[in-house]
N, C-alpha and C positions, 0 to 999 in steps of 0.2 A: 822475492817478489815473483809471482806467477800470474800470467795474463792469458786469457783465452779470447780469441777473436772470431768473427765471422770469416768466411773464406775470401772476403774481398781483398784483393791484392793491395789496393791503395790503403785501405784501413789497416791491414796487417803491417805493411811497411811503416806507416805513420806511427802506429803504437810502438813498434820496435824502436824506431828512431827516437821517439820521445823518451823512452826509458833509458836508452844509451846516452843521449845528450844530457839528461838529468844526472846520470852517473858519471859525467865528464869523460866519456870515451872519446878518443881522437876521431876526427872526421873520416879518415881513410878506413878505419876499422868499422865505423858505423855504416859507411857505404858498402863495404864488403859484406857485412851482416845482412843488409837490405837486399843486395843482389843475390846472395845465396838463398835467402828466404823466398824471393821471387821464383828462383829456379825450382825449388821444392814444391811450391804451390802449382806452378805450371805443369810440372811432372805429374802431380796428383790428378790434375784435370785431364791432361793429355793421355798419360799412360796408365793411370790408376782408374780412369773412368769414373771419378768421383766428383760430382758437381759441387759438393760442399765439404772439402777436406777440413778437418779440425786442425787449427793452428794454435800452438801454445808455446810459450817460452818462459824461461826462468833466468834470473840473474843472481847467482850465488857467489858472493865475494867478487873475484875478478874473472869469473867464468860465466859466459852466456851459453845457454843451451836452448836451441830452437828445434821444435818438433812439428812435423806435418803428417797427420794420419789420414790414410785413405782406405777404401774398402777392397782394394785389389790384393790378391794373394801373391801376385807376381813380384819377385824381389828385384830391385833395380841393380844394375851393374854398370860400372864405367865402361864406355865403349871407346875404341880408338877410331876417331872420325877424322876425315880429311879436313884441313883447315878451311876449305871452301864449302864444306857441307852445311846445309841449312839447318840441320838438327843433329842431335846425338852427342853434344858436348856438354850438356847440362851438369852431369855429375863430375866431369873433369873440372868444370868451373867451380863447383862447390868444393871439391877437394883442394883446388888451388887457393881459394879464398878463405878457407877455415883451417883450424888446427886439427880437428877430428870430425869424422862423420861416420854414420852407420845406419843399419836397418834393424828394427826390432819387429819380428813377425808377431801378430796378435791372433786371437781366436778367429777374428774376422778382419782381414786386411793386414795392414802393417803401419809402422811409424818410421819415417825417415827423419833423422836428426843430424844436427851438426853442433859443434862447440867452438867457441872463440874465446881466447884469453885476452884480457885487456893488457895494455903495455904497462899499466901502473903497478 
């Protein structure tokens, strides 16, 4: 299954949640998937300067892959931020919530993705 959404954070999270709940994923993993998605969308808005990032995800077997594409050529990097910093920990959070994540440069912009494996 592959789904494309508008960049609405609420709609994107709801669509992802609906697919994972129907697939009987455990609530903690669903929460982690939603939170990681929110981080990637916010990063595309804030750092990618893209008001309408493309959000898509696929569920193949027991692996979820979520992608957020923006128009910026700047490649994201995990930063070491102080625990009290107001920003700069988004990719650390994505890394901690998911099994894998990465960046695929495109001709115009990039796609940041993560994967989660279900416990089943």
